C-alpha positions as CSV (number, residue, x, y, z in Angstrom):
1,M,0.0,-0.2,-0.1
2,P,1.5,3.8,-0.6
3,A,2.4,5.4,1.8
4,P,0.9,8.6,3.3
5,A,3.1,12.1,3.6
6,T,6.4,11.9,6.3
7,D,8.5,14.8,7.3
8,T,11.0,13.2,4.1
9,Q,8.1,12.3,2.0
10,P,5.8,15.3,1.7
11,I,3.2,13.7,-0.6
12,D,0.3,11.3,0.8
13,A,1.3,8.9,-1.4
14,R,-1.8,7.4,-1.9
15,K,-3.4,10.4,-2.3
16,L,-0.9,11.3,-5.1
17,E,-2.4,7.6,-6.7
18,K,-5.9,8.2,-6.4
19,L,-5.3,11.6,-8.5
20,A,-3.7,9.3,-11.1
21,E,-6.8,7.2,-11.7
22,V,-8.7,10.0,-11.3
23,A,-7.2,11.6,-14.1
24,V,-7.0,8.9,-16.2
25,R,-10.8,7.4,-15.6
26,I,-12.6,10.7,-14.7
27,G,-10.6,13.2,-16.4
28,L,-9.9,11.5,-19.6
29,G,-12.2,9.0,-19.9
30,L,-9.6,6.5,-21.6
31,E,-10.6,3.9,-24.1
32,R,-9.2,0.6,-24.3
33,G,-6.6,0.8,-27.4
34,Q,-6.2,4.5,-27.3
35,D,-2.8,6.1,-27.4
36,L,-2.4,8.8,-25.0
37,V,0.0,11.7,-25.2
38,I,1.5,13.6,-21.9
39,T,3.4,16.6,-21.1
40,A,4.5,17.3,-17.7
41,P,7.6,18.4,-15.8
42,I,10.5,16.6,-15.5
43,A,9.5,17.1,-11.6
44,A,6.5,15.6,-11.8
45,L,8.2,12.3,-12.8
46,P,6.4,9.9,-9.8
47,M,2.8,11.6,-10.7
48,V,3.5,10.5,-15.2
49,R,5.0,7.1,-13.6
50,L,1.4,6.5,-11.5
51,I,-0.5,8.3,-14.3
52,T,0.8,5.8,-17.0
53,K,0.1,2.4,-15.1
54,H,-3.1,3.5,-14.9
55,A,-3.1,4.5,-18.6
56,Y,-2.1,0.8,-19.8
57,L,-4.4,-0.6,-16.7
58,A,-6.9,1.2,-18.7
59,G,-5.8,-0.8,-21.7
60,A,-4.3,2.1,-23.3
61,G,-2.4,1.5,-26.7
62,L,1.0,3.4,-26.4
63,V,1.7,6.1,-23.8
64,T,4.0,9.0,-24.9
65,T,5.4,11.7,-22.8
66,F,7.9,14.6,-23.5
67,Y,8.9,16.2,-20.2
68,S,10.4,20.2,-19.5
69,D,12.5,21.1,-17.6
70,E,13.4,24.3,-15.6
71,E,17.1,24.7,-15.9
72,S,17.0,23.7,-19.2
73,T,14.3,26.4,-20.3
74,L,16.7,29.3,-17.7
75,A,19.6,28.1,-20.5
76,R,17.9,29.2,-23.7
77,Y,16.9,32.6,-22.1
78,E,20.3,33.1,-21.0
79,H,22.8,31.5,-23.6
80,A,20.7,31.0,-26.6
81,P,21.2,33.9,-29.6
82,D,18.9,36.4,-30.3
83,E,17.3,34.8,-33.1
84,S,16.7,31.7,-31.0
85,F,13.2,33.5,-29.7
86,D,11.6,33.3,-33.1
87,R,11.6,29.3,-33.0
88,A,9.9,26.8,-32.3
89,S,10.1,22.8,-32.0
90,N,7.6,22.9,-35.4
91,W,8.2,19.2,-36.1
92,L,7.3,18.5,-32.6
93,Y,4.1,19.8,-32.6
94,E,3.2,19.1,-35.8
95,G,3.4,15.5,-34.4
96,M,1.1,15.6,-31.9
97,A,-1.1,17.3,-34.5
98,K,-0.8,14.4,-36.1
99,A,-1.0,12.0,-33.6
100,Y,-4.5,13.7,-32.0
101,A,-5.4,13.2,-35.2
102,G,-5.4,9.8,-35.2
103,N,-7.3,10.1,-31.9
104,A,-4.6,10.3,-29.4
105,A,-5.9,11.4,-25.7
106,R,-3.7,14.1,-24.4
107,L,-3.0,15.2,-21.1
108,A,-1.1,17.6,-19.4
109,I,0.7,17.7,-16.1
110,S,1.5,21.4,-15.0
111,G,3.6,22.4,-11.9
112,D,5.9,24.6,-13.4
113,N,7.4,27.2,-11.3
114,P,5.1,30.1,-11.8
115,M,7.7,33.0,-11.4
116,L,10.1,30.8,-13.7
117,L,11.1,33.9,-16.2
118,A,10.5,36.3,-13.9
119,A,13.9,38.4,-14.8
120,Q,14.0,37.7,-18.2
121,D,13.5,39.6,-21.2
122,P,10.2,39.8,-21.4
123,S,10.2,41.1,-25.2
124,K,12.1,37.5,-25.6
125,V,9.2,35.7,-23.5
126,A,6.9,37.1,-25.9
127,R,8.3,36.3,-28.8
128,A,8.9,32.5,-27.6
129,N,5.9,32.4,-26.7
130,K,3.8,33.5,-30.0
131,A,6.3,31.3,-32.4
132,M,5.5,28.5,-29.7
133,S,1.8,29.4,-29.9
134,M,2.5,29.6,-34.0
135,A,4.1,26.5,-34.3
136,Y,1.2,24.7,-32.3
137,K,-2.0,26.1,-33.3
138,P,-2.6,22.6,-35.6
139,A,-2.5,21.0,-32.5
140,L,-3.8,23.0,-30.1
141,E,-7.0,23.5,-32.3
142,K,-7.5,19.6,-31.8
143,I,-8.0,20.4,-28.1
144,S,-10.1,23.8,-28.8
145,N,-12.6,22.0,-30.9
146,F,-12.8,19.1,-28.6
147,D,-11.5,16.3,-31.4
148,I,-10.4,14.2,-28.8
149,N,-10.7,14.0,-25.0
150,W,-8.5,15.8,-22.8
151,N,-7.3,16.6,-19.2
152,I,-5.0,18.8,-17.7
153,V,-3.9,18.2,-13.8
154,S,-1.1,19.4,-11.2
155,Y,1.7,17.4,-9.3
156,P,3.3,19.8,-6.5
157,N,6.6,20.9,-7.6
158,P,9.1,21.7,-5.5
159,S,9.7,25.1,-7.1
160,W,5.7,25.9,-7.6
161,A,5.5,24.9,-3.7
162,R,8.2,27.7,-2.9
163,Q,6.6,30.2,-4.6
164,M,3.3,30.0,-2.9
165,F,4.5,29.3,0.6
166,P,8.1,31.2,0.7
167,D,8.3,31.5,4.7
168,D,7.8,27.5,5.2
169,P,11.2,25.1,4.7
170,E,10.7,23.3,1.5
171,N,8.8,20.1,2.5
172,V,6.4,21.9,4.5
173,A,5.8,24.2,1.3
174,V,4.7,21.1,-0.7
175,E,3.0,18.9,1.8
176,K,0.9,21.9,2.0
177,L,0.7,22.5,-2.2
178,A,0.3,18.6,-2.3
179,N,-3.2,19.0,-0.2
180,A,-4.6,22.1,-1.8
181,I,-3.8,19.7,-4.6
182,F,-6.0,16.9,-3.8
183,A,-8.5,18.9,-1.5
184,A,-9.7,21.2,-5.0
185,S,-8.7,18.0,-6.9
186,R,-11.3,15.7,-4.8
187,V,-9.4,12.9,-3.8
188,D,-9.2,13.2,-0.3
189,V,-12.2,11.6,-0.7
190,E,-12.2,7.8,0.3
191,D,-14.2,7.6,-2.9
192,P,-13.0,10.1,-5.7
193,V,-14.6,8.7,-8.7
194,A,-18.4,9.5,-6.8
195,A,-17.6,12.6,-5.5
196,W,-17.0,13.6,-9.2
197,T,-20.1,11.9,-10.5
198,E,-22.0,14.1,-7.8
199,H,-20.2,17.2,-8.5
200,N,-20.0,17.1,-12.9
201,A,-24.1,16.5,-12.1
202,N,-24.4,20.0,-10.3
203,L,-22.7,21.4,-12.6
204,R,-24.9,20.1,-15.4
205,K,-27.6,21.3,-13.4
206,R,-26.6,25.1,-13.6
207,S,-25.7,24.2,-17.3
208,T,-28.9,23.4,-18.2
209,W,-30.3,26.5,-16.0
210,L,-28.3,28.5,-18.1
211,N,-28.8,26.9,-21.6
212,G,-33.3,27.1,-20.9
213,E,-33.1,31.0,-20.2
214,H,-31.3,31.6,-23.5
215,F,-30.3,34.7,-22.5
216,S,-28.1,37.4,-24.8
217,A,-25.9,38.7,-22.7
218,L,-24.7,39.1,-18.8
219,H,-24.3,42.1,-17.0
220,F,-21.2,42.3,-14.5
221,T,-21.7,45.1,-12.6
222,G,-19.4,45.4,-9.0
223,P,-16.0,48.0,-8.0
224,G,-14.6,49.4,-10.8
225,T,-16.7,46.8,-13.5
226,D,-19.6,47.6,-15.3
227,L,-19.2,45.3,-18.1
228,T,-22.3,44.1,-20.6
229,V,-20.7,40.7,-22.5
230,G,-23.3,39.8,-25.4
231,L,-23.3,36.0,-26.2
232,A,-22.5,34.4,-29.6
233,D,-25.6,33.0,-31.7
234,G,-26.6,30.1,-30.7
235,H,-23.8,29.6,-27.8
236,E,-24.2,27.3,-25.7
237,W,-23.4,26.8,-21.5
238,H,-21.0,23.8,-20.3
239,G,-19.9,22.4,-17.4
240,G,-17.9,19.4,-15.6
241,A,-18.1,16.3,-17.8
242,S,-18.2,16.7,-21.4
243,M,-18.6,14.3,-24.5
244,A,-15.6,14.9,-27.5
245,K,-16.1,14.5,-31.1
246,N,-15.2,11.0,-30.9
247,G,-17.5,10.5,-27.9
248,I,-16.0,10.0,-25.1
249,I,-17.0,12.0,-22.0
250,C,-14.5,13.6,-20.7
251,N,-13.2,16.4,-17.8
252,P,-10.6,18.9,-19.4
253,N,-9.9,20.6,-16.0
254,I,-9.3,18.7,-12.5
255,P,-10.4,20.9,-10.7
256,T,-12.9,22.7,-12.3
257,E,-16.2,24.8,-10.6
258,E,-16.8,26.3,-13.7
259,V,-19.8,26.6,-16.0
260,F,-18.7,28.3,-19.5
261,T,-19.9,29.2,-23.3
262,T,-18.7,31.4,-25.9
263,P,-19.0,35.4,-25.8
264,H,-20.0,37.3,-29.0
265,A,-16.6,38.1,-30.3
266,L,-17.8,41.8,-31.5
267,R,-20.8,42.1,-28.8
268,V,-18.7,43.6,-25.6
269,E,-18.8,46.8,-24.0
270,G,-17.7,48.3,-20.7
271,H,-14.8,48.2,-18.5
272,V,-14.1,45.6,-15.5
273,S,-11.5,45.1,-13.6
274,S,-9.4,42.1,-12.3
275,T,-9.9,40.8,-8.6
276,K,-7.4,38.0,-8.7
277,P,-3.7,38.5,-10.2
278,L,-3.4,36.3,-13.1
279,S,0.6,34.5,-13.2
280,H,1.5,34.7,-16.9
281,Q,4.4,32.8,-18.5
282,G,6.8,34.5,-15.3
283,T,5.2,37.9,-15.2
284,L,2.6,39.0,-11.9
285,I,0.0,40.8,-13.7
286,D,-2.4,42.6,-11.3
287,D,-5.1,45.0,-10.9
288,I,-5.9,44.3,-14.5
289,Q,-8.1,47.4,-15.5
290,V,-9.5,47.1,-19.6
291,R,-11.8,48.9,-21.7
292,F,-13.9,47.2,-24.2
293,E,-15.6,49.0,-27.3
294,A,-17.7,47.2,-30.2
295,G,-15.6,43.6,-28.2
296,R,-12.4,45.4,-28.6
297,I,-10.2,46.0,-25.6
298,V,-9.3,50.0,-26.6
299,E,-7.7,50.5,-23.5
300,A,-5.5,47.9,-20.9
301,K,-3.7,49.2,-17.1
302,A,-2.4,47.0,-14.3
303,S,-0.3,48.4,-11.4
304,R,1.7,45.5,-12.6
305,G,3.2,43.9,-15.4
306,E,1.4,46.0,-17.3
307,S,4.2,45.7,-20.3
308,V,3.6,42.2,-20.9
309,L,-0.3,42.1,-20.4
310,N,0.1,44.8,-23.1
311,K,2.3,42.0,-25.5
312,V,0.1,39.8,-25.3
313,L,-2.7,42.1,-26.2
314,D,-0.9,42.2,-29.4
315,T,-0.8,38.8,-30.3
316,D,-2.9,39.2,-33.0
317,E,-6.3,40.8,-33.6
318,G,-8.2,38.2,-31.9
319,A,-5.9,38.3,-28.4
320,R,-8.0,41.8,-27.5
321,R,-11.4,39.6,-27.5
322,L,-13.3,37.5,-25.7
323,G,-13.3,33.5,-26.3
324,E,-15.0,32.5,-23.3
325,V,-17.1,33.3,-20.0
326,A,-17.2,31.4,-17.1
327,L,-19.2,32.0,-14.0
328,V,-18.1,30.4,-10.8
329,P,-19.4,30.7,-7.0
330,H,-17.3,33.0,-4.5
331,S,-17.7,30.1,-2.3
332,S,-15.8,27.6,-4.8
333,P,-13.8,25.1,-2.8
334,I,-10.6,26.8,-4.1
335,S,-11.9,30.2,-3.4
336,A,-12.7,29.1,0.2
337,S,-9.2,27.8,0.7
338,G,-7.8,31.7,0.8
339,I,-4.5,30.5,-1.1
340,L,-3.7,31.9,-4.6
341,F,-2.0,29.9,-6.7
342,Y,-0.7,31.4,-9.5
343,N,-1.6,29.3,-11.6
344,T,-5.3,29.3,-14.2
345,L,-6.1,26.4,-13.3
346,F,-7.1,26.7,-10.0
347,D,-7.2,30.5,-9.7
348,E,-9.7,30.8,-12.4
349,N,-11.5,28.1,-10.8
350,A,-11.8,30.4,-7.4
351,S,-13.7,33.3,-9.4
352,C,-15.8,34.2,-12.5
353,H,-13.5,34.9,-15.0
354,I,-12.9,35.7,-19.0
355,A,-10.9,34.4,-21.1
356,L,-9.1,36.8,-24.1
357,G,-8.3,34.8,-27.3
358,Q,-9.6,31.2,-29.5
359,C,-13.0,30.2,-28.1
360,Y,-14.1,26.9,-27.5
361,S,-16.4,25.8,-30.9
362,K,-18.1,23.2,-28.3
363,C,-19.6,26.0,-26.5
364,F,-21.9,26.4,-29.6
365,I,-25.7,24.2,-30.5
366,D,-24.0,21.5,-32.5
367,G,-20.7,22.7,-32.3
368,A,-18.8,19.4,-34.1
369,S,-20.5,20.0,-36.8
370,L,-20.0,23.9,-38.0
371,S,-17.2,24.4,-39.7
372,Q,-14.5,28.0,-38.7
373,E,-16.6,30.1,-41.3
374,Q,-20.0,29.3,-39.3
375,I,-18.2,29.3,-35.7
376,A,-17.2,32.7,-36.6
377,A,-20.7,33.9,-38.3
378,Q,-22.1,33.2,-35.4
379,G,-19.6,35.5,-33.1
380,G,-16.6,32.8,-32.2
381,N,-13.4,34.3,-31.7
382,S,-10.4,33.1,-33.2
383,S,-6.6,33.5,-31.8
384,L,-2.8,31.8,-31.1
385,I,-3.8,32.9,-27.2
386,H,-6.4,31.7,-24.7
387,I,-5.7,33.4,-21.6
388,D,-8.5,33.3,-18.8
389,W,-8.3,36.6,-16.0
390,M,-10.8,36.3,-12.3
391,I,-13.0,39.6,-13.2
392,G,-15.5,38.0,-9.6
393,S,-15.6,37.7,-5.9
394,D,-18.4,38.7,-3.5
395,K,-18.7,42.0,-4.5
396,V,-19.8,41.8,-7.9
397,D,-23.3,41.1,-9.4
398,I,-24.1,39.1,-12.5
399,D,-27.5,39.3,-14.4
400,G,-28.7,37.7,-18.0
401,I,-30.4,40.0,-20.0
402,R,-32.8,38.4,-22.9
403,D,-33.4,39.3,-26.2
404,D,-36.0,41.8,-24.9
405,G,-34.2,43.4,-22.7
406,T,-35.4,42.2,-19.5
407,K,-32.8,41.2,-16.9
408,V,-32.4,38.0,-14.6
409,P,-30.3,37.5,-11.2
410,V,-27.6,34.9,-12.2
411,M,-25.6,36.0,-9.5
412,R,-25.4,37.8,-6.4
413,G,-22.5,38.6,-4.2
414,G,-20.7,36.5,-5.8
415,E,-23.3,33.3,-5.8
416,W,-25.5,32.0,-7.7
417,A,-29.1,34.0,-7.2
């Protein structure tokens, strides 16, 4: 039997095993004979091994893992020639796109130090990200369009733990982060699979209600916020477990507390302020304030990381428009923990949020049968990026707006009305 956490082994091995099983069974819904592509920081090797085991127990055809290493990443920024930052491993991403076209499942383990590139040249970071995004786009489209079943899950990397709990010894910081991940991922209970089944049912009730209301827009009001988000024509709300186009039911994000849909790229008006910092590629962007006109951000400020924010917005035309709006109650377990994870996978599930950039085609009625041109005509946005940031709190109210202009309370004080 795997061992619980100790002073020398701060990660509870039994809960890590449960998380690996949940990632395969609930996160991916992996089918017998299906290949699996994993990406992970090298520090997450213990979790990769467990996920690989459970994938083969589920009948996986072949599991292939690609590792990243923080020291190697820093070596590029410290020693590579300038022209390196306009390049990406196209061959690798072409191979991934080919694997997904062949119905391979995708699993990403997050856990890198969120501030790894904080001291590096922001222009080099932006150029490298853009080159990677361009190379990755054919593979990313298979994921964002839900052609395949996919999942993101996290591992308590020591470098991430030190950023979150800088005043604690490393083993204590890792244990705290591990326990926070396990709690948020619902694997700190006797039967995590049953817990996820119940949670998915609750999220489905919320999305079913929203779909029945057929709102044309959402109106957010709160400190520094008066924002009307028009919703795409034929939009559809989703949350929790979803069926990919390959017919497999998966939970793309573990953890997840959101119900989400696609805004109309041309119908967002007003101003909005962030309620939590955004950790993006090693930079903390805080106190974001933006103003929208006809769906496009025309003014953007931040008390910290403003130059990085503006470089993100200049990625392409779609980077200044929204690709997602998501509703999360302020009382969600991640919000209630009071922990800032510096990791969007967790922080977005503590608050209502919006995402700059690429929309999800699945958030349209009959989205699987729509062409990219049809999605664009209905208001879906296209971009190389998809970056979530938090705009909800216990001081934010949300109303749904019907076609006739009448308003229906959706959230009051950050909770479902």
